[in-house]
C-alpha positions as CSV (number, residue, x, y, z in Angstrom):
1,M,156.5,132.6,143.4
2,F,155.6,129.4,145.3
3,N,157.3,127.2,147.9
4,S,154.3,126.8,150.1
5,K,156.6,124.9,152.6
6,T,157.7,128.4,153.8
7,L,154.8,130.6,152.7
8,M,151.7,128.8,154.0
9,L,150.3,131.1,156.7
10,A,150.2,129.5,160.1
11,G,146.9,129.5,161.9
12,S,143.9,128.3,160.0
13,L,140.3,128.0,161.2
14,A,141.1,124.5,162.3
15,A,144.0,125.7,164.4
16,M,141.8,128.1,166.1
17,G,139.4,125.4,167.0
18,A,136.7,126.2,164.5
19,L,135.1,123.7,162.1
20,P,136.6,120.5,163.7
21,A,134.8,118.4,161.1
22,R,136.6,120.1,158.3
23,A,139.9,120.0,160.1
24,S,139.5,116.2,160.4
25,I,138.9,115.9,156.7
26,D,141.9,118.1,156.0
27,D,144.1,116.0,158.3
28,S,142.9,112.8,156.8
29,I,143.7,114.0,153.2
30,N,147.0,115.5,154.4
31,A,148.1,112.2,156.0
32,A,147.1,110.1,153.0
33,V,148.7,112.3,150.4
34,G,151.8,113.0,152.6
35,A,152.5,109.3,153.0
36,V,152.6,108.8,149.2
37,T,154.2,112.0,148.0
38,G,156.6,112.7,150.9
39,P,159.6,111.0,149.4
40,F,159.1,112.8,146.0
41,V,158.8,116.2,147.8
42,N,161.8,115.6,150.0
43,F,163.9,114.6,146.9
44,I,163.0,117.7,145.0
45,F,163.8,120.1,147.8
46,S,166.7,118.1,149.4
47,P,170.1,119.8,149.8
48,F,173.0,119.0,147.6
49,P,175.2,116.4,149.4
50,G,177.5,118.0,152.0
51,T,175.7,121.4,151.8
52,S,172.5,123.1,152.8
53,F,171.9,124.3,149.2
54,P,168.8,122.7,147.6
55,W,170.0,120.8,144.6
56,I,167.1,122.0,142.4
57,V,168.1,125.7,143.1
58,L,171.7,124.8,142.2
59,W,170.4,123.1,139.0
60,L,168.5,126.3,138.0
61,V,171.3,128.7,138.9
62,A,173.9,126.6,137.1
63,A,171.8,126.5,134.0
64,A,171.3,130.3,134.1
65,T,175.1,130.8,134.4
66,I,175.8,128.5,131.5
67,F,173.2,130.2,129.3
68,T,174.5,133.7,130.3
69,I,178.0,132.8,129.2
70,Y,177.0,130.7,126.1
71,F,174.9,133.5,124.7
72,G,177.5,136.2,125.5
73,F,175.5,138.0,128.2
74,V,172.6,138.5,125.9
75,Q,170.4,139.8,128.7
76,F,172.5,143.0,128.8
77,R,173.3,143.3,125.1
78,A,169.7,142.9,123.9
79,F,167.9,144.8,126.7
80,P,167.3,148.0,124.6
81,H,166.0,145.9,121.7
82,S,163.7,144.0,124.1
83,I,162.1,147.3,125.1
84,A,161.6,148.2,121.4
85,L,160.0,144.9,120.7
86,V,157.6,145.2,123.7
87,S,156.6,148.7,122.6
88,G,155.5,147.2,119.2
89,K,158.1,148.9,117.0
90,Y,158.9,145.7,115.2
91,S,155.4,144.0,115.3
92,D,154.0,142.9,112.0
93,P,150.2,142.7,112.3
94,E,150.1,140.0,109.7
95,D,152.3,137.6,111.7
96,A,150.8,134.3,112.9
97,G,149.9,134.1,116.6
98,E,147.3,135.1,119.1
99,V,148.7,137.9,121.2
100,S,151.1,140.8,121.0
101,H,154.6,140.9,122.6
102,F,153.3,143.0,125.4
103,Q,150.3,140.7,126.1
104,A,152.5,137.6,126.1
105,L,154.9,139.3,128.6
106,A,152.0,140.5,130.8
107,T,150.5,137.0,130.8
108,A,153.8,135.3,131.7
109,L,154.5,138.0,134.4
110,S,151.0,137.4,135.9
111,G,152.0,133.8,136.4
112,T,155.3,134.6,138.2
113,V,154.5,137.8,140.1
114,G,152.7,136.5,143.2
115,L,152.8,135.9,146.9
116,G,156.4,134.9,146.7
117,N,157.4,138.4,145.8
118,I,155.8,139.6,149.1
119,A,156.0,136.8,151.6
120,G,158.8,134.8,150.1
121,V,161.2,137.7,150.0
122,A,160.4,138.5,153.6
123,V,161.3,134.9,154.5
124,A,164.5,135.1,152.6
125,V,165.6,138.4,154.2
126,S,164.6,137.3,157.7
127,I,166.7,134.1,157.4
128,G,169.5,135.2,155.1
129,G,169.7,138.9,156.2
130,P,169.7,141.9,153.9
131,G,172.6,140.4,152.0
132,A,170.2,137.8,150.5
133,T,168.9,140.7,148.4
134,F,172.2,141.1,146.6
135,W,172.4,137.4,145.6
136,M,168.7,137.5,144.7
137,I,169.3,140.3,142.2
138,L,172.4,138.5,140.8
139,A,170.4,135.3,140.3
140,G,167.5,137.2,138.7
141,L,169.9,138.9,136.2
142,M,171.4,135.5,135.2
143,G,167.9,133.9,135.0
144,M,167.1,136.3,132.2
145,A,169.3,134.1,129.9
146,S,167.3,131.0,130.9
147,K,164.0,132.7,130.0
148,F,165.5,133.9,126.7
149,T,166.5,130.3,125.8
150,E,163.2,128.5,126.6
151,C,160.9,131.2,125.2
152,T,162.7,131.3,121.9
153,L,162.3,127.5,121.6
154,G,158.6,127.8,122.6
155,V,157.9,129.9,119.5
156,K,160.1,128.0,117.1
157,Y,158.5,124.6,117.8
158,R,154.9,125.7,118.4
159,N,151.9,124.2,116.5
160,E,149.9,126.7,114.5
161,Y,146.3,125.8,113.6
162,A,144.0,126.8,110.8
163,D,141.8,128.9,113.2
164,G,144.7,131.1,114.1
165,S,145.3,129.5,117.5
166,V,148.6,128.1,118.6
167,S,150.0,125.6,121.1
168,G,153.6,125.7,122.3
169,G,155.9,125.3,125.2
170,P,158.4,122.7,126.5
171,M,156.1,119.8,125.5
172,Y,156.5,120.7,121.9
173,Y,160.2,121.8,121.7
174,L,161.2,118.7,123.8
175,S,159.4,116.3,121.4
176,K,160.0,118.1,118.1
177,G,163.3,119.8,118.8
178,M,164.9,116.7,120.3
179,S,163.6,114.6,117.4
180,E,165.4,117.0,115.0
181,R,168.6,116.4,116.8
182,G,168.2,112.6,116.8
183,F,166.9,112.1,120.3
184,G,163.2,111.6,119.5
185,G,162.5,108.9,122.1
186,L,164.1,110.8,124.9
187,G,162.4,114.0,123.8
188,K,159.0,112.4,123.8
189,G,159.5,111.0,127.2
190,L,160.6,114.3,128.6
191,A,157.7,116.1,127.0
192,I,155.1,113.7,128.6
193,A,156.8,114.0,132.0
194,F,156.8,117.8,131.7
195,A,153.1,117.8,130.8
196,I,152.2,115.7,133.8
197,F,154.2,117.8,136.2
198,C,152.7,121.0,134.6
199,V,149.1,119.9,135.1
200,L,149.8,118.9,138.7
201,G,151.6,122.2,139.3
202,S,148.8,124.3,137.8
203,L,146.1,122.7,140.0
204,G,148.1,123.1,143.2
205,G,150.7,125.9,143.4
206,G,149.1,127.8,140.5
207,N,145.6,127.5,141.9
208,M,144.8,126.0,145.3
209,F,147.7,127.8,147.1
210,Q,146.7,131.1,145.5
211,A,143.1,130.7,146.4
212,N,144.0,129.7,150.0
213,Q,146.2,132.8,150.5
214,A,143.7,135.1,148.9
215,H,141.0,133.9,151.4
216,A,143.5,134.4,154.3
217,Q,144.0,138.0,153.2
218,L,140.2,138.6,152.9
219,A,139.6,137.0,156.3
220,N,142.1,139.3,157.8
221,I,140.2,142.3,156.5
222,F,136.6,141.3,156.9
223,G,136.9,138.8,159.7
224,D,136.6,135.0,159.7
225,Y,134.1,133.4,157.3
226,P,134.0,130.1,155.4
227,G,136.6,129.7,152.7
228,W,134.2,128.1,150.2
229,I,132.5,131.5,149.8
230,T,135.8,133.0,148.6
231,G,136.4,129.9,146.5
232,I,133.1,130.2,144.6
233,I,133.5,133.9,144.0
234,F,137.1,133.4,142.7
235,A,136.1,130.4,140.6
236,G,133.3,132.4,139.0
237,I,135.6,135.3,138.1
238,V,138.4,133.0,136.9
239,F,136.0,130.9,134.8
240,A,134.6,134.1,133.2
241,V,138.1,135.0,132.1
242,I,139.6,131.7,131.1
243,V,136.5,130.4,129.2
244,G,137.4,132.9,126.4
245,G,140.9,131.3,125.9
246,L,144.3,133.0,125.8
247,K,143.0,136.2,124.1
248,S,140.6,136.8,126.9
249,I,143.3,136.0,129.5
250,A,145.7,138.4,127.8
251,Q,143.2,141.2,127.6
252,V,142.8,140.9,131.4
253,T,146.5,140.5,132.3
254,E,147.6,143.4,130.1
255,K,145.5,145.6,132.4
256,V,145.8,143.9,135.7
257,V,149.6,143.3,135.7
258,P,150.6,146.9,135.0
259,F,148.1,148.1,137.6
260,M,149.2,145.8,140.3
261,G,152.9,146.4,139.5
262,V,152.5,150.2,139.7
263,L,150.3,149.8,142.9
264,Y,152.8,147.7,144.7
265,V,156.0,149.4,143.5
266,G,154.5,152.8,143.9
267,T,153.5,152.0,147.5
268,A,157.0,150.6,148.2
269,L,158.6,153.7,146.8
270,I,156.5,155.9,149.1
271,V,157.7,153.9,152.1
272,I,161.3,154.1,150.9
273,L,161.1,157.9,150.3
274,M,159.5,158.4,153.7
275,N,162.8,156.9,155.1
276,F,165.0,158.8,152.7
277,D,167.7,159.4,155.3
278,R,168.2,155.6,155.6
279,I,168.4,154.7,151.9
280,G,172.2,154.8,151.9
281,W,172.4,152.8,155.1
282,A,170.0,150.2,153.6
283,F,172.1,149.6,150.5
284,G,175.1,149.4,152.7
285,Q,173.4,146.6,154.7
286,I,172.6,144.7,151.5
287,F,176.2,144.9,150.2
288,D,177.9,144.3,153.5
289,G,175.5,141.4,154.3
290,A,176.1,139.8,151.0
291,F,179.8,139.2,151.9
292,T,179.9,139.2,155.6
293,G,176.5,138.0,156.8
294,L,176.3,140.8,159.4
295,G,175.9,138.3,162.2
296,I,173.4,136.1,160.3
297,A,173.7,132.3,160.9
298,G,175.5,130.9,157.9
299,G,177.2,134.2,157.1
300,L,177.9,134.8,153.4
301,V,176.8,131.3,152.4
302,G,173.5,131.7,154.3
303,A,172.8,134.9,152.5
304,L,173.7,133.5,149.1
305,I,171.5,130.4,149.6
306,Q,168.5,132.4,150.6
307,G,169.0,135.0,147.8
308,F,169.5,132.3,145.0
309,K,166.5,130.3,146.4
310,R,164.1,133.2,146.4
311,A,165.1,134.3,142.8
312,A,164.7,130.7,141.5
313,F,161.3,130.2,143.2
314,S,160.1,133.7,142.2
315,N,160.8,134.1,138.5
316,E,160.7,130.4,137.5
317,A,163.5,130.9,134.9
318,G,164.3,127.4,133.6
319,V,161.0,125.9,134.8
320,G,159.5,126.3,131.3
321,S,156.1,127.6,132.3
322,A,156.4,131.0,130.7
323,A,157.4,129.5,127.4
324,I,153.8,128.3,127.1
325,A,152.5,131.9,127.2
326,H,155.2,133.4,125.1
327,S,154.8,130.8,122.4
328,A,151.4,132.3,121.4
329,V,152.9,135.7,120.4
330,K,152.3,137.2,116.9
331,T,155.7,136.8,115.2
332,K,157.6,135.0,112.5
333,E,160.9,135.4,114.3
334,P,161.2,133.1,117.3
335,I,164.2,134.9,118.7
336,T,162.2,138.2,119.2
337,E,160.1,136.6,121.9
338,G,163.2,135.3,123.6
339,F,164.4,138.9,123.8
340,V,161.0,140.0,125.2
341,S,160.9,137.2,127.8
342,L,164.2,138.2,129.3
343,L,162.5,141.2,130.7
344,E,160.4,139.0,132.9
345,P,163.0,138.0,135.6
346,F,164.2,141.6,135.6
347,I,160.7,142.9,136.4
348,D,159.8,140.1,138.8
349,T,163.0,139.7,140.7
350,V,165.3,142.7,140.1
351,V,162.5,145.3,140.5
352,I,159.5,143.9,142.5
353,C,161.4,141.5,144.9
354,T,164.1,144.1,145.5
355,M,161.4,146.7,146.4
356,T,160.0,144.3,149.1
357,A,163.5,143.7,150.5
358,L,164.3,147.4,150.6
359,V,161.1,148.2,152.4
360,I,161.8,145.5,155.0
361,V,165.4,146.6,155.6
362,I,164.8,150.4,155.5
363,T,161.9,150.4,157.9
364,G,163.8,148.7,160.7
365,V,161.4,145.8,161.3
366,L,164.5,143.5,161.4
367,Q,166.0,144.1,164.9
368,V,169.6,145.3,165.1
369,D,171.9,145.2,168.2
370,A,172.6,148.8,169.1
371,E,176.0,148.0,170.5
372,T,177.4,145.7,167.8
373,G,175.4,146.8,164.7
374,L,174.7,143.2,163.9
375,Y,171.3,141.7,163.5
376,V,169.7,139.9,166.5
377,W,169.4,136.3,165.8
378,N,166.3,134.4,167.0
379,A,167.8,130.9,167.4
380,E,164.5,129.3,168.3
381,A,162.8,130.6,165.2
382,G,165.9,130.2,163.0
383,R,165.7,133.7,161.7
384,V,166.5,137.4,162.5
385,A,164.4,138.7,165.4
386,T,161.7,141.0,164.1
387,V,159.3,143.6,165.5
388,G,156.2,141.8,166.7
389,D,158.0,138.5,166.2
390,V,156.4,138.0,162.7
391,S,157.6,136.5,159.5
392,G,156.4,136.0,155.9
393,V,153.6,138.2,154.6
394,A,153.0,139.5,158.2
395,L,156.6,140.9,158.2
396,T,156.1,142.7,154.9
397,S,152.7,144.0,156.1
398,A,154.4,145.3,159.3
399,A,157.1,147.1,157.3
400,F,154.5,148.8,155.1
401,G,152.3,149.6,158.1
402,S,155.2,151.3,159.9
403,A,155.1,154.1,157.4
404,I,151.3,154.6,157.0
405,S,148.9,152.7,159.1
406,W,146.5,151.8,156.3
407,F,149.2,150.6,153.9
408,P,148.7,147.0,154.9
409,Y,145.2,147.2,153.2
410,V,146.9,148.2,150.0
411,L,149.2,145.3,150.5
412,A,146.2,143.0,150.9
413,V,144.7,144.2,147.7
414,A,148.1,143.5,145.9
415,V,148.2,140.0,147.4
416,I,144.6,139.3,146.1
417,L,145.4,140.7,142.6
418,F,148.7,138.7,142.5
419,A,146.8,135.5,143.4
420,F,144.1,136.1,140.8
421,S,146.5,136.9,138.0
422,T,148.6,133.8,138.9
423,M,145.6,131.6,138.7
424,I,144.4,132.7,135.3
425,S,147.9,132.4,133.8
426,W,148.5,128.9,135.3
427,S,145.1,127.8,134.0
428,Y,146.5,128.4,130.5
429,Y,149.7,126.5,131.3
430,G,147.8,123.6,132.7
431,L,145.4,123.6,129.8
432,K,148.1,123.4,127.2
433,A,149.8,120.5,129.0
434,W,146.4,118.8,129.3
435,T,145.6,119.2,125.6
436,Y,149.1,118.0,124.7
437,M,148.3,114.7,126.5
438,F,144.6,114.3,125.6
439,G,144.4,116.1,122.3
440,E,143.1,119.5,121.1
441,G,139.3,120.1,121.1
442,K,136.6,122.1,122.8
443,A,135.5,119.2,125.0
444,Q,139.1,118.6,126.3
445,E,139.5,122.3,126.9
446,M,136.2,122.8,128.8
447,S,136.8,119.7,131.0
448,F,140.1,121.1,132.2
449,K,138.7,124.6,132.8
450,I,135.9,123.2,134.9
451,L,138.3,121.0,136.8
452,F,140.6,124.0,137.4
453,C,137.7,126.1,138.9
454,I,136.6,123.2,141.1
455,F,140.2,123.2,142.6
456,V,139.9,127.0,143.2
457,V,137.0,126.2,145.6
458,I,138.8,123.3,147.2
459,G,142.0,125.4,147.7
460,A,140.1,128.3,149.4
461,A,138.0,126.0,151.6
462,M,140.7,123.6,152.8
463,N,144.2,123.7,154.2
464,L,146.0,120.9,152.3
465,G,149.7,121.5,153.0
466,P,151.1,118.2,151.7
467,V,148.9,118.4,148.6
468,I,150.3,121.8,147.7
469,D,153.8,120.8,148.7
470,F,153.6,118.0,146.2
471,S,152.3,120.5,143.6
472,D,155.3,122.8,144.3
473,A,157.6,119.9,143.9
474,A,156.0,119.1,140.6
475,I,156.6,122.6,139.4
476,F,160.3,122.3,140.1
477,A,160.4,118.8,138.6
478,M,159.3,120.7,135.4
479,A,162.7,122.5,135.6
480,L,164.6,119.2,135.9
481,V,163.0,117.9,132.7
482,N,163.0,121.3,130.8
483,I,166.7,122.2,131.4
484,V,167.9,118.8,130.1
485,G,166.2,119.7,126.8
486,L,167.5,123.3,126.8
487,Y,171.1,122.0,127.0
488,F,170.4,119.8,123.9
489,L,168.7,122.7,122.0
490,M,170.7,125.8,122.9
491,P,172.7,125.6,119.7
492,V,169.4,126.0,117.8
493,V,168.8,129.2,119.8
494,K,172.3,130.5,119.1
495,A,171.8,130.0,115.4
496,E,168.5,131.9,115.5
497,M,170.1,134.7,117.5
498,N,173.1,135.1,115.2
499,S,170.9,135.1,112.1
500,Y,168.5,137.7,113.5
501,M,171.1,140.0,114.8
502,S,173.0,140.0,111.5
503,R,169.7,140.8,109.6
504,L,168.8,143.5,112.2
505,K,172.3,145.1,111.7
506,S,172.0,145.1,108.0
507,G,168.6,146.7,108.0
508,E,166.7,143.6,106.7
509,I,164.6,143.5,109.8
510,K,162.2,146.4,109.4
511,R,160.5,148.6,112.0
512,F,156.7,148.9,111.7
513,A,156.2,151.8,114.1
């Protein structure tokens, strides 16, 4: 979803020589923030010693692999039941909570499906080759087990209040769950650290970066204009949605997420079908590239690193953010939301990210040497040579535009919708981390919502790379804290799973529809 270090679009107004005063302000803030936060950012995204593999990605993928094995490949065994739960067949209207299974899934998906699915995949494929797609899918499938674990715990240890509202997520299961297992002090410290990182991440990667990229897309369509105009419009719309709380957010996401998903996937399928004769070739490139590299620098390892990195950055499995949204579901069985949540990485990574990769590969925007059949490597740019020498969102746009000239406009609409939906979901994540630290109450909630909307304007109006890099690092620092707790608490999840599955098999768990 994030990683602005690779996704920030080059060429701002300042770079084109406009608004020099603003550029100097941006540069001053960047220099000041970068000097302080640089070591932290470099640590989070640094490679594992002796490799070029970012250790935070290895941390996430290792956890996903462990949870997959520990829970007996639950993401495959429980997939049909997950669909039944989302469709409402086991939903008791009398259960405590604020939103339905479908609304919780839509809200969490709106937080993960974003620019990373469009531009981030393009970066991964242009650096790691088509083979990166294979490893991205594999990591996405394994990440389903991480989502299952954290979202089950999010419901189990949530706080339920007299007015029907709830608060849940890693902050609560780290403090309450770890205390149950005799590690109260450690759990409380992890919970506070998570909450701090979550607030920082929500204001940057979940807000400023999204507003910045939405403005860039609008400027591409309508021509150059001041970013604060976009910021004020977005801030007004975002505030109108989030001021009503999670129920208001869920009512929007349950409509926006299916629409933007169908819009993007439908457009991608049209492009793929227009190149029907190359579908077999494209899948061959993906599988061959996964194990041979097809001339890509780094070969198999390079493809694997890019695929795993994109999956980890896109679906956020193990980060803990989605557990905050899923914890508000109406259910008395925590494990049911774990089953529902495992659909999230499948939709985000296995479906949407794969569609982007297929469109890029099948349209031929990656240049292939006609004699050798290998991809042409642009050593200066450190990636595959592309038509028009573009990368990121511009590469995806070129791939869509190669089929139908006006498809890039559809892509721009998708990017804007993805940015908007990400902002409203991350406003809720940040809010719950904020109230965990400062207490529940209308004043505390309103103060954060106003602060969040102010940052929307700042993000659209300024280009603060180091600020957003720090925010991205904070998001993945959430994973460092969260997964430590998941290892301690995974026996709790297994007990919940075994109990529920035995009752489901015996008929004790009743269908309501």
